Legacy VTK file of the C-alpha trace (Angstrom):
# vtk DataFile Version 3.0
C-alpha trace
ASCII
DATASET POLYDATA
POINTS 343 float
-0.170 -0.101 0.193
1.906 3.069 -0.889
-0.288 5.668 0.871
-1.906 5.478 4.190
-5.187 3.194 4.126
-8.160 5.725 5.436
-10.062 4.504 8.005
-13.992 5.840 9.274
-14.493 4.643 12.830
-18.434 3.717 13.519
-19.036 2.894 16.856
-17.169 5.510 19.804
-18.007 3.018 22.474
-14.784 1.281 24.406
-13.747 -1.164 21.239
-14.979 1.871 18.756
-12.153 3.925 21.191
-9.346 1.686 21.730
-9.713 0.769 17.837
-9.127 5.227 17.682
-6.021 5.280 19.907
-3.894 2.351 18.328
-4.691 3.794 14.873
-4.010 7.405 15.940
-0.426 5.353 17.129
0.101 3.153 13.817
-0.651 6.694 12.170
3.003 7.047 12.432
3.946 4.129 10.673
2.448 5.277 7.827
0.461 2.911 6.253
-3.226 3.738 8.277
-5.046 7.103 8.903
-8.130 8.321 11.350
-10.090 9.595 8.433
-13.456 9.761 10.532
-15.499 9.082 13.385
-19.219 8.117 13.822
-21.703 8.122 16.463
-24.956 8.322 17.597
-25.099 9.217 21.158
-26.239 12.822 21.343
-22.874 13.101 24.736
-20.077 12.106 21.765
-21.556 14.092 18.576
-19.861 17.317 17.364
-16.605 16.419 20.283
-13.025 15.746 19.050
-11.942 12.113 19.140
-9.098 12.973 21.707
-11.366 14.893 23.895
-13.421 11.111 24.235
-9.887 9.363 24.314
-9.157 12.119 27.369
-5.696 12.600 28.669
-3.147 14.516 27.202
-3.647 14.143 23.738
-3.866 17.292 21.514
-6.914 17.820 18.962
-7.212 15.363 15.772
-9.375 17.348 13.667
-11.609 14.424 14.077
-14.700 15.305 14.841
-17.582 12.725 15.914
-20.530 12.346 13.544
-24.228 11.341 13.781
-24.671 10.797 10.032
-23.021 8.321 9.164
-23.960 8.221 5.215
-22.233 11.853 5.171
-19.259 11.254 6.715
-19.124 8.756 3.953
-19.370 10.726 1.664
-16.848 13.543 3.064
-14.487 11.526 4.366
-13.892 9.498 1.895
-12.477 5.699 3.450
-10.968 3.315 2.335
-11.986 0.786 4.868
-14.687 1.283 7.523
-14.225 -0.485 11.536
-17.859 -0.803 12.193
-18.108 -1.387 16.750
-22.022 -0.831 17.658
-23.280 -3.800 18.389
-23.396 -7.702 18.603
-26.440 -7.967 17.348
-26.916 -8.917 13.466
-30.640 -7.168 13.132
-28.972 -4.548 14.855
-26.610 -3.286 12.590
-27.381 -4.666 8.742
-29.523 -1.317 8.226
-25.398 0.631 9.253
-23.392 -2.662 7.391
-25.167 -1.551 4.447
-25.231 2.165 4.246
-20.980 1.624 3.941
-21.684 -1.092 1.344
-24.030 1.063 -0.585
-21.121 4.052 -0.152
-18.734 1.516 -1.896
-16.692 0.842 1.197
-14.953 -2.348 2.860
-16.569 -2.864 6.500
-14.198 -5.434 9.408
-17.367 -5.590 11.927
-17.038 -6.888 15.573
-20.377 -8.272 15.257
-20.254 -11.756 16.945
-23.224 -12.404 14.895
-21.231 -11.646 12.115
-18.427 -13.666 12.623
-20.652 -16.622 10.599
-24.098 -15.610 10.190
-25.193 -17.850 7.692
-26.464 -20.643 10.765
-28.917 -18.074 12.809
-29.121 -15.683 9.745
-29.506 -17.173 6.306
-30.983 -14.454 4.632
-29.648 -11.595 5.976
-26.307 -12.986 5.109
-27.472 -13.992 1.349
-29.018 -10.521 1.666
-25.528 -9.105 2.893
-23.346 -11.058 0.696
-25.964 -9.896 -2.578
-25.209 -6.023 -2.256
-21.946 -6.376 -1.050
-21.196 -8.466 -4.470
-22.603 -5.325 -6.722
-20.922 -2.496 -4.701
-17.797 -4.629 -5.205
-16.913 -4.416 -1.156
-16.067 -7.256 1.009
-17.649 -7.840 4.771
-16.109 -9.363 7.409
-17.143 -9.782 11.091
-13.734 -10.717 13.242
-12.382 -10.114 16.833
-10.751 -12.197 19.607
-13.573 -14.720 20.354
-15.128 -15.081 18.544
-12.992 -14.882 14.952
-9.710 -16.101 16.660
-9.359 -17.935 19.405
-11.576 -20.639 19.398
-12.392 -20.637 15.447
-9.872 -19.179 13.474
-6.925 -20.523 15.287
-8.666 -23.580 16.247
-9.438 -24.563 12.052
-5.738 -23.591 11.567
-4.286 -25.746 13.656
-5.610 -28.607 11.931
-3.424 -27.532 8.662
-0.648 -30.178 9.535
-3.217 -32.980 10.252
-3.388 -35.841 7.242
-6.772 -36.613 9.239
-8.695 -34.648 12.097
-11.669 -37.050 14.160
-12.503 -34.474 16.566
-11.590 -30.661 17.711
-11.662 -29.097 21.070
-11.591 -25.912 22.115
-11.426 -24.043 25.374
-10.810 -20.299 26.722
-10.795 -19.049 30.497
-10.878 -15.862 31.023
-10.214 -13.427 34.408
-13.509 -11.052 34.066
-11.600 -9.093 36.806
-9.488 -8.051 34.531
-10.857 -7.149 31.568
-12.913 -3.602 31.235
-16.662 -2.851 32.608
-18.427 -3.777 30.068
-17.540 -7.226 29.814
-17.680 -8.231 33.148
-21.121 -6.883 33.046
-21.970 -8.547 30.303
-20.874 -12.109 31.892
-23.318 -11.247 35.270
-20.685 -10.652 37.559
-22.622 -9.294 40.835
-25.532 -11.000 39.662
-28.103 -13.327 42.256
-28.706 -16.376 40.739
-32.481 -15.557 40.348
-31.221 -11.886 38.205
-28.773 -14.606 35.832
-31.632 -16.837 35.196
-34.398 -13.919 34.571
-31.382 -12.261 32.161
-30.829 -15.781 30.308
-34.292 -16.123 28.844
-33.576 -13.231 27.183
-31.397 -15.309 25.023
-29.425 -12.011 24.732
-27.565 -12.223 27.589
-24.353 -13.653 28.143
-21.293 -14.304 25.469
-22.743 -13.954 22.321
-21.124 -15.882 19.524
-19.658 -19.633 20.638
-22.659 -21.547 18.423
-21.161 -19.206 15.513
-17.696 -20.011 16.542
-19.144 -23.883 16.131
-20.654 -23.527 12.592
-17.119 -21.918 11.624
-14.959 -25.080 13.007
-17.439 -27.479 11.736
-18.174 -25.436 7.653
-13.880 -25.421 7.769
-13.879 -29.032 8.240
-16.670 -29.779 6.109
-18.823 -31.621 8.740
-22.254 -31.452 8.942
-23.628 -31.242 12.619
-26.577 -33.868 12.905
-27.169 -31.357 16.216
-25.694 -29.195 18.524
-25.627 -28.885 22.473
-25.462 -25.339 24.191
-25.462 -24.738 27.835
-25.321 -21.452 29.943
-25.015 -21.504 33.795
-23.418 -19.246 36.183
-19.961 -19.410 37.880
-21.018 -18.624 41.665
-18.289 -16.924 43.535
-16.590 -19.278 46.587
-15.199 -15.858 48.621
-15.679 -12.290 48.127
-13.900 -10.776 44.794
-13.770 -7.092 43.927
-12.666 -5.508 40.808
-12.281 -1.928 39.963
-14.841 -1.828 38.896
-17.851 -3.801 41.348
-17.695 -6.741 44.230
-18.898 -9.775 44.077
-19.922 -11.506 47.092
-19.321 -15.064 48.167
-22.439 -16.722 46.555
-23.629 -14.802 43.838
-22.812 -14.399 40.176
-18.902 -14.463 38.812
-19.693 -14.581 35.332
-20.325 -17.683 33.084
-19.495 -21.323 31.927
-20.946 -21.550 28.091
-19.693 -24.718 26.125
-21.219 -25.610 23.008
-21.009 -29.042 21.402
-21.015 -30.255 17.833
-22.320 -33.982 16.626
-21.162 -35.364 13.880
-22.725 -38.900 12.986
-24.011 -38.806 16.649
-20.724 -38.739 17.950
-19.853 -35.516 20.365
-16.667 -34.956 17.960
-16.697 -30.591 17.908
-16.876 -28.581 21.188
-15.884 -25.403 22.712
-15.837 -24.936 26.369
-15.865 -20.802 27.726
-15.073 -19.592 31.439
-15.162 -16.002 31.651
-15.380 -14.949 35.453
-14.555 -12.898 38.242
-10.986 -14.531 40.023
-10.895 -17.611 37.451
-7.364 -19.213 38.003
-4.899 -20.216 35.343
-6.661 -18.147 32.639
-5.570 -19.963 28.789
-6.588 -20.533 25.199
-6.188 -24.031 24.581
-7.206 -26.019 21.511
-6.681 -29.961 21.285
-7.167 -31.227 17.637
-7.031 -35.625 18.013
-5.409 -36.268 14.423
-3.000 -37.338 12.913
-0.241 -36.105 14.256
-2.581 -34.946 16.937
-2.647 -31.229 17.453
-2.406 -29.561 21.765
-2.031 -25.972 21.496
-2.102 -23.954 25.019
-1.963 -20.498 25.176
-0.573 -19.497 28.725
-2.304 -16.649 29.903
-4.774 -16.650 27.637
-5.018 -13.832 24.852
-6.302 -10.653 26.479
-9.241 -9.898 25.047
-9.379 -6.176 25.130
-6.109 -5.452 23.379
-6.171 -8.957 21.047
-10.317 -7.911 19.798
-9.013 -3.995 18.356
-5.950 -6.139 16.983
-7.596 -8.392 15.068
-10.320 -5.733 13.705
-7.344 -3.594 12.823
-4.609 -6.530 11.251
-7.963 -7.498 9.220
-8.077 -4.184 6.973
-5.493 -4.793 4.848
-6.816 -8.547 4.547
-10.720 -7.212 3.532
-9.991 -4.584 1.601
-7.914 -7.122 -0.793
-10.097 -9.805 -0.684
-12.931 -10.652 -3.145
-16.707 -8.620 -2.592
-18.923 -10.514 -0.759
-20.091 -11.523 2.683
-16.717 -13.264 4.172
-15.382 -15.246 7.434
-12.169 -15.285 8.419
-11.982 -18.650 6.986
-12.171 -17.020 3.372
-9.276 -14.368 3.599
-5.514 -14.589 4.216
-3.714 -15.605 7.164
-4.108 -12.696 9.732
-1.378 -11.504 10.657
0.279 -7.836 12.349
-0.536 -4.932 10.294
1.320 -1.627 10.405
3.571 -2.358 13.317
6.977 -0.947 13.912
9.578 -3.531 15.251
11.449 -0.876 16.963
8.049 0.923 18.644
7.674 -1.259 21.844
LINES 1 344
343 0 1 2 3 4 5 6 7 8 9 10 11 12 13 14 15 16 17 18 19 20 21 22 23 24 25 26 27 28 29 30 31 32 33 34 35 36 37 38 39 40 41 42 43 44 45 46 47 48 49 50 51 52 53 54 55 56 57 58 59 60 61 62 63 64 65 66 67 68 69 70 71 72 73 74 75 76 77 78 79 80 81 82 83 84 85 86 87 88 89 90 91 92 93 94 95 96 97 98 99 100 101 102 103 104 105 106 107 108 109 110 111 112 113 114 115 116 117 118 119 120 121 122 123 124 125 126 127 128 129 130 131 132 133 134 135 136 137 138 139 140 141 142 143 144 145 146 147 148 149 150 151 152 153 154 155 156 157 158 159 160 161 162 163 164 165 166 167 168 169 170 171 172 173 174 175 176 177 178 179 180 181 182 183 184 185 186 187 188 189 190 191 192 193 194 195 196 197 198 199 200 201 202 203 204 205 206 207 208 209 210 211 212 213 214 215 216 217 218 219 220 221 222 223 224 225 226 227 228 229 230 231 232 233 234 235 236 237 238 239 240 241 242 243 244 245 246 247 248 249 250 251 252 253 254 255 256 257 258 259 260 261 262 263 264 265 266 267 268 269 270 271 272 273 274 275 276 277 278 279 280 281 282 283 284 285 286 287 288 289 290 291 292 293 294 295 296 297 298 299 300 301 302 303 304 305 306 307 308 309 310 311 312 313 314 315 316 317 318 319 320 321 322 323 324 325 326 327 328 329 330 331 332 333 334 335 336 337 338 339 340 341 342
């Protein structure tokens, strides 16, 4: 890329602001530049992104806009980083705005990581529009997008044969940002947890998408899927910078999903995210020839890795053929706009 990639940040919540901070830092590499920012929150619109980031940052001249269509037209971005919601039903209109403006999209929307199972008609429509306008769209992040799907699938790449794939992710939610602690129900009573669980929009979003991603990549049709979501209860009082969990209250979640092939449980993803989790890690075990057993000690830190996954997908989606993509459709993800002397 001879000139910097112009990036429009669509959504300036915690992840969006973290993306902006990273882009501003990476601008010195000459490989990308922040072109604009969009958000509908009235307390953010009209303000310089430096003001929202806080600290000693000088004004950037990039003011948060409410009108995405106008911002897309006036800032002429090469790509959109989209970080507004976990649910495709909430964001498809936003993504269509970008598509119709002829701009490729990298989105953190978890359901977009592999949307064909949960939203087949919506996915087909987005794919058709993206092809029509000559742009690619992909949903990614650390999970879904990497730890329990892309990494798991990539682990099978050295196997002559594969009979089972199992991924485990253990996260100490106490070290993560406040929205994630709230998302996993830290501090709730068991009754409140079960009430939120009943809405179907609580806890980790994307585990089902990750399972179907791996199954699709291996070409394995699933007979059935068994998904379980349970609270993890605190055995002792535990505090974070944002909240305190009393003994017997909910510390977080244990979310698992198993895919059956030929009546056998050959794919499984097991996610534990709770305040005070010990031995955080990411692990992939492939039963195959040869077997593969990967463990990331300490785990992949999601708050940073999510931002990295989004930014690192920029050159991949820009050079992809038009349409709605998944990470298995793109080249191997790798770091982008990094300087070996930056650390």
